[in-house]
N, C-alpha and C positions, 0 to 999 in steps of 0.2 A: 503494499499499499504506499503510495508516495504523494505528497501533497500537490507538486508540481505547481500550476498557476492558479490554484484552487483557494488561495488566501486572500481575504479581504481585510485590509487594514483599518483599524479604528483606534487612532491615537497610538499608544505605544503597545497596544495589543491587537486582536483581531479576531475574525471569523474563519473557520478553516473547514474544508471539506477533503476527504480523500478519496483516491481513485486506484481501483485495482488494475495493475498492468496487465493481469491475464484476461480478466472478463469485462473489463471496462466499467465495472460497477462504480458509482459515484455515491458516497454516503451523503446523509442529510447535514445541513450546516450545524457546527458546534461552536458556541462563543468560547474563547479562551480566557474569559473574563467574567466577573460578577457584575451586576448592574446595580446602580443607585436608583432609588424611586425618586421620580421628579413629579410630585403632585402638581397638577395644573399645567404643566408643561408639555406641549406637543413635540412629537419627533423622537428620534431615537434617544434612549436612556443613556446616562453617562456611565461610562465604565469606571470600575473602582481604580484601576491602574492610572488612568488619566488624572483622577481627581487626587490620588496619593502623590503623583508627581508634582502636582501644583502646590500641595501642602508642604512637600519638601523644598520647592523653589522659593516659596513666600518668605523662607528664612535665609535665603542666601542673596548674594549679588549678581549671579549669573544671568538671571531672568531666561526669558524663552528661547533666545538666540543661542545663549551658552549651553542650554539643556540640548538644542538639537544638535550641536557640535558634538557634545558628548555621546549621544546615542548613535549619532552616525558614524563616529570613530570605533563604537563598539559593535557596529553592523546590527544595529537593532531599529525595529520600526520607529521612524522619526515622524511625529505629529507636526502638521503645518503651525506656522507662527500664530495665526489668526484663531484657531482652536485651542492652543495652548495658552494665549493670552486671555481668551474667555474663561478658561478654568481658572487662571490665576485671579481674574476679576471676581469670580464668583467666590473663591476661596479667601480673597482680601475682605469681602462684605463680611463673611462668617467671622474671620478673624477679629475684625472691628467689633461686630456684635458682642462676640465674647468678651473682649477686652473692656468694652464700655459696661457690660453686666457686672465683670469682675471688679472693676475701679468703683462701681457704685455700691457693691457689697462691702468694700473696704472701708469707703466713707461712712457707710451705716454701722459697721462695727466700731469705728473710731468714736463715732457719736455716742454708742453705747459705754466706751470706756470713759469718755468725758464726763457722761450722765452719772455713772457708777461713782465717779470720784467726787460728785458733789457740784459739778458745773452744769449750768443750763445746756439743754440739749443742742441749741442754736449757737453755742460758743464756737468761734473760729477754730479750725484744726491747724495746728502749728505744722508748717510745712516750708519747703524752700523748692525753687524752681530753677532750670537752667534751659538755656535755647542752644540748639545745634543747626549748624547750616551745612548745606551740601557742598559748598565751596569754602576753601580755606580764606579766612579774612585778610591774611596777608597778599591775597591776590589784588586788593583794592588800594595797597599802599601807593600813594602817590597820584592815583587816578581817579578817586571818587570818594567823597566822605561817607557814602552809604555802604551797606553790607552788599558784597557782589553776589549774593546768593540768589538762586531761583526757588529754593525749597527750603523751608525751616519746620523745626518741630520744637516745641515747648513741652517738658515732662515736669510734673509737680509731684515731689516725694514728701511723704508725710514724715514729721519729727516726733511724733508722739509714742511709737515703739521703736524696739532695736532693729526691726525688721525694714524700715523705712520703705514702705510699700509705695508704689505709684498709685496715686489716687485721680490724677486727672492728665490729660493729654492734648495737644493741639497741634494741628499741622497746617501749614500756610503754603501755598503752591502758585507759582506764575505761569507755569507750562500748560498749554492747551494745544494737543496736536491738532484737533478738528479746527480751531480757530486759526492756527498757523497755516493749514493747508487751504482754508477758505481764502486768507488774505493773498496767499501765492497766486489764486486765481482771480484776483481783482475784487473780491467780495469783501465789502466792509463790515467786520463784526467786531464787537467789543468783548473783551475777556475781563472779568467774568461776567456772565449774563445771558449768553446765547445757549440754544438747546444743546445738551450734551457736552458742556463746557466743563473742564477739570480743573480750571484755575480758580482760586479763591482770592487772589489779589491781582490788581492790574500791574502792568510793567512800571508804570510811573510810582506805585507805592514803595515805601522803603520797607524792604524785608527784615531790616535789624530793628523794627519798632518792638522791643521787648515789653514796652508798657502795654500795647495793644495785645500781646500775647498773654501777659499776665491777667488782664481783663477777662479774656475768653477762658483761661483756666480757672479763674473764680466763679 
């Protein structure tokens, strides 16, 4: 029994049939993966290996293109970039929801600690914040008084317990591929604001405004 060209790729896995070289019998299709349920979503169901790959990539810096190169070098089925990016977007939304729920739970527990210590429940939680940039600040030396970054993130860590848990997070972004492509075609669009825009700041705004980030964390 040989697979021949009876393999249908589905991301990093696929569907296979086998054919007998003697009698030309061809088996029924067999999926080489388990499926995830997609309630309310039409079309083919997501294969577990494809979602698992996205879960692993979300915590690395190689992204979809890097994953394609690795799989190609290993002579493994390589998913197309758009399909892999779609999986990464879905995983990213889930990770964000889990993080927000986790931070909310931490804040609730800290309020309990303060209340048990005799403080009013609405007492501000002792915390400290820090901002990180996607570009080194030294890159702007002598060129601009503003931060040269296009993406920033603010992290707020509590100072009430030895664990120093993260209780709030803020991300700001000036990048929008949709808006950039539209402007190259001569279409006037403003970022942020248009449909599908991924930017949260306009290019004119100062990415180094830590006061704005602090207000959002609060």
